[in-house]
N, C-alpha and C positions, 0 to 999 in steps of 0.2 A: 504494500500500500504506500502511495506517495505521501511524504511528509507534508502536512498542512502548514500553510504560512499564516501565523497569527501575530498580532501586534496590538499594543496599547494605543488607543486613540482617544481624543477628547469626547466627552459626552455633550451633545447639543440638545436643545429643547425638542427638536424633531425626533431624536432617537430615544428620548426618555421613556416612551411607552415600551419599546423593545427591551430597554434596560430593565424596567420593572417586570416585564414578562419573564425575562431570563432569571431574575432573582426568585420570583415566585415559583416558577416551574421546577427549579432545582431544589428549593426548600419544601416543595410538595403541597403548595396551595395555589389558589387562583388569584390573578393580579387585579381584578376589579377594574379593568381598563375603561369600562363604561360608567364608572362611578366618579362623578366630579369631586366628591368629598375625598376619595382616596387619592386622586390626583393632587388636590390642594394640600393634603397631608404630606405627600412626597415633596412637593415644591417648597413647603414651609421648612422642612427638616433637612433636606439634602441639597447642599450647594453643588451645582454642576461642576464647578472647577475643582472640587475635591473628589470627584468620582474618576475612576480609571478603568473603564471597560476594556476587555480584550475582544478583538474582532477577528473573524476568519472571513475575509472578503467583506461583505456587507452585513454579516450575521454577528450579533452579540453572542459570544460563546463563553464568556466569563465576566464576572462582575466584581467590583471592589470599590471601596470609597472610605472616607474617614470624616470624622467630626473634629472640629477645633474646640478643645475644652480648656478651661482652667481647672486643674485637678488638685485636690489637697494632697500634700505629701507630708511626711512626719515633721512635727514642729509647727503645725498650723501655717505652713507655707503653701503658696499656690504656684503651680508649674504648668506652663503651656504644654499641652498634651495632644497628640494625634490619636483619636479613637478609631481604630480600624473596625470596619463594619461591612455588612452585606457582601461577604466574600463567597462567591460561588463559582464552580466550573461545571459546565454542562457535561453530562455523561459521555457525550460524543467526543469530548476534547480533554478528558483527564489524561494524566501521565504524558503530557506534551509540553510542559514547561509554562503553562499559563499562570499558575499560582506563583511560581518563582518570579516570573516577569512582573506580576502585580506587586509582589512584596518589594522588589527593587524600586519600583516606581513610588510606592508608598514611603519608603525610607528616604529616598532622594528628595521627595517633596517636603517631608517633615523636616529634614535637615535644612533645606532652603528656606523654609518658613520660620526657622528658629524654634522648633518644637522638640526639646531634648528628650521627651519621653513618648513612647507609643504604648497604647493599652488596648486590650480586647477581651471579649468573652469567647472562649474557644468552643466550637461545635464538637470537636473531638480532641481528646487529650494529646495524642501523639503528633499532631500536625505542626504546632508552632514552635516547639523547642528548637527545631533545626534552623529557625529564623531568628533565634536569640531571645525568645520570650520565655519567661518563667512564671509559674503560678504563684502570684504574690499574695492573693487574697482568697479567703474561703467563705463559705456560708454554711448555716445550719438550717435544713428544712425541718420544720417542727409540726407536730400534731398533738393537740392537747384534748383530753376528755375532761371538761370542766367539772363533771360530776365526781370524778375521782380526785382530780387535783385539788378541789376545794374552791368554791366560788368566793371571790374576794369581797372585801368590804369597801369602804370609802376612804379616800386619802384626805386627811385634814388639810384644808386650805386650798384644795384643787377641785374644781368642778369640770365635768365633761358634758358637752351639749352637742346635739346633732345640728348641722348647718346644711343649707342647700348649696347647690353647686356655685351659685353666684357669690355667696359669702365665702365659700371655700377658695374661690379664685382670688379673693382679697386677702385672705389670712394665711393660706398654706405656704405661698412662696417666701414670705418673710420668716416664717418659722424654720423652713428648710435652710434659708440663707444663714440663720444664726448657728445652725449645726454644722453645715457643710465644711468649714475650715478645720473643724476639730477631728475629723475622721479621715485618715488617709484613704484614698480611693474614691471619695465623693467628689463630684464636679459641679461647677456652677451651672444652673439651669437658666436658659433664656426664657422670655415670655412665650415665644413660639414653642419651645420644648414643653413647657407646662401645658399650653393649650392643646397641643397635638399628641403628646405622649401620656398625659395624666388626666386631663379633663375631657378629652374626646372619648366617648363611651358607646360606640355602636353596639346594637344588640347582638350582632353576629360574633362579637368578641367576648361574650359573657359566659359561654360554656354552660348555658342552662341556668345560670345564677341570676341574681338581681342586678339592677343598675348599681353603680357605686354609691355607697353611703359614706358621708364625711362626718367625723366627730372631732371636735377641738377641745383641748384641755386649757383651762384658764385659771390663773391665780391672781387675785386682787384685780380682776377685770382685764388682765393682759393675757394674750395667747402664749402658752408655754409648751405646746405639743399638739400633734394630730395623729389620727389614724384614719385611713380609708380602706374600705373592705366591701365585699359582696356577701349576700346571704343566699344560701341554697337550701330550700325547704325540702323536707322529707315527708311527702304526703302519705306514704304508707304508715309511717310512724312519726307523728308530729314532734315528738321530743328528740328526734335524731337529726335535726337540722345542722347545717355547717356554716361557719364563718370563714371566708377566704380573705385573709388580710393581703392587701396589695402593698401597703407601705405604712410603717409606724415611725414617727419622728418625735421623740420627747426631748425638750431642751433641758429639763431639770430631772433630777432623780425622782422627785415627787410626781412629776408629770408621767414619768415612765411607769410608776406603780399605779397611778390613777387610770391610765389608758389600758393597762393590762387587766385591772380589776373590772373596768367597764366592759371590755371585750368578752371576758369569761362569764360575765353576769347577764348576758343577753338571753332571755328566756326562749325556750324551744330550740336553741342553737348551741348545744353544748360542745360540739366538735369544732375546734379552732385549728385552722391550717395556715401556715405562713411559709412560703417556699424559700424565702431569702432573709433569714434572720441573721444578725451578726454572730460570728462564731464565738465571740467572747461574752455573749449575753448571759448573765447569771440567772436566767429565768427559773431554773429548777429550784432555786433557793427562795423564790417569791411565794410559792404555793405550799399547801399543806403536804401534798404528796408529789415530790419532784419526779417520781417514776411515771407519773401520768403524762409526762411530756416525752413523747417519742421524737428522737432526732436522727437525722441522716446528714452527715457532713459531705461536702463536695468542694472541688475547686471552683473558683468564680473568676475574679479579675486576674488577668495575666498582664505583665508589664515587661517592657524592653527598652533599654537605654539606647537612644539614637545618638546622643552626644554624652559620652561617659563623664567627662569632667564637669560639664555644665549641670547635668542631672545630680551628680554627687555633691556639688556645691549648693544646690538649691534646697535640699532638705536639711533638717536639724538632727542632731545626734544626742544620744544619752551618754553623758560623761565626756571626758577629754582623753586624748591620746592620739597615737599615730600608727599607721600600718601601711605597708606597701603591698599592692596587689598586682597581679598580671591578669588581664582580661583577654582571653582568646576569642577573636571575633573575625571569622573569615568572611561572613556575609556583609557586614558593614566594616570593611577593612580599615577605615579611618579611625576606628576605635581600638584596633588591635595594638596592645602594648601594655607597659607597666605604669602604675600611677601611685603617687604618694598622697595618702589622705591624712591630713593633720587637723584635728578637732580641738578647738579652744572655746570654752564656754558654749558648747553645743553647735557652733558654726564651723564649717570645714573649708579648708583650702584643698585643692586637688590639682596636682600638676603631673605631667609626664616625667618619668625618670628613666635612667638607664641602669640603675642599681638593681641588684638581684631582688626579686620579689619574695615576700614572706609567705604569700598565699597565691595560688594559681587557680583560676576558674574560667569556665566558658561564659559567654555573654548571658546565656539563659539562666545560669545560677545567680549572677548578679541581678538579673531581672527579678528572680524570685525573692532575693534578699532585700531589694531596694525599699519596699514599703514598710519594712520593720516587723513583718508577721512571721518570718521564717527563722529557724535556728541554724546558724552556720555549722555548728558541731554536728547536728543531725544530718545536714546535707553532706558533710564530710564522711559520715558513716556509710553512705551509699555511693561514694566516689564522685560526687558532683563538685567537690573542690578538694584541694590538698595543700599541705604546707605545714609550717611550724604550729604545733598545738597551741602554744601561747598566743600566737597571732590570730589563729582561728577563734579562740576564746575572746580576744579583744574585739574582733569583728562583731561577735554577739553582743558584747557590752555596748559598742558604739551604735549598732544598727537597730537594736530593739526599740519598739515603739508601743505606746499605749494611747488610745485604744487600738485594737487590731484593725488592720486595713479591711475595708468593706465597701463594696459598690452596691447601692440600693436597687439597681436595675440593669438589665441587659441593654446594651446599646448596639 
């Protein structure tokens, strides 16, 4: 069979329907090309000049693109981040270099734009390590039976009230903005992002559950947290209904307790499910019976340093000290080399050096460590980095971060 000729070309307005169709067909759903709302949703969220489709002649055979984010990194710092998304290759064109072609395009553009970090949610675990990404954040999928866990009481000084979508639009973005810098992996949401990703609620996306319900926690008349969720009734047995949490954002510890007490106290809906709870959430200690909370951990956010020294300077560190590392990076070869990281009062300098490194690792391992949620000594046990034991321990001391990295949504 003759080798097909494929290339990355710009995405134009005229080609957007074919691009959307290629995404949907590969992910296994229909594109809604006749729905003006779906088209408006795409146009609002996806910048054409950040898309990089692959063509075989006039046919879109692979898709890729990215979002420009300001993402929180350890120490409540914000870093320009390229959020990789909608990566697909049609089954007729797999194993022909399309993905590699798109990844090279993605990194070249991110570097040109001055975005030192790339981030993604991986559809499959084995794919992205070879491009320098590491799983830096995790999630806990949870299921609670409130009848066993123990339904909560009320939190002194905090009230929770239901609001309609118009009031939610006024209150939720400000609450989120107060939390976002404090959790590595969270990114700033634009108005369009809120409107099209969180307040847009077509019935076909509800999975048989209700429209979104919005609840806001308040203390002294000021909003201090929110939760939004769906209800799924059980008509065969009315007392077996389910609450499906879409997102919970408490600003204060009291709001955290109040929102969870509210959720588990909804009559007729004792089963509470949350597919993306922070991995360090101490929820099992909040209720009478922590074993009533069933959890399943999974990888979530993956990160990759596009500009190693810029990204390492951007975050803050725990404690002071210095360590020399070698980063092996054949895919983004401008990163390949040794770096001296020196931390004083939590802030780092990072410069290239020619001296012998104390620790050696691939770019994917550095990506996993970057957000502060992984243990360098544990990664050394499985061969993902090597070097002096004391220096590896120092990496743990410097890189650790609280709270754990967490991204509240797939992008």
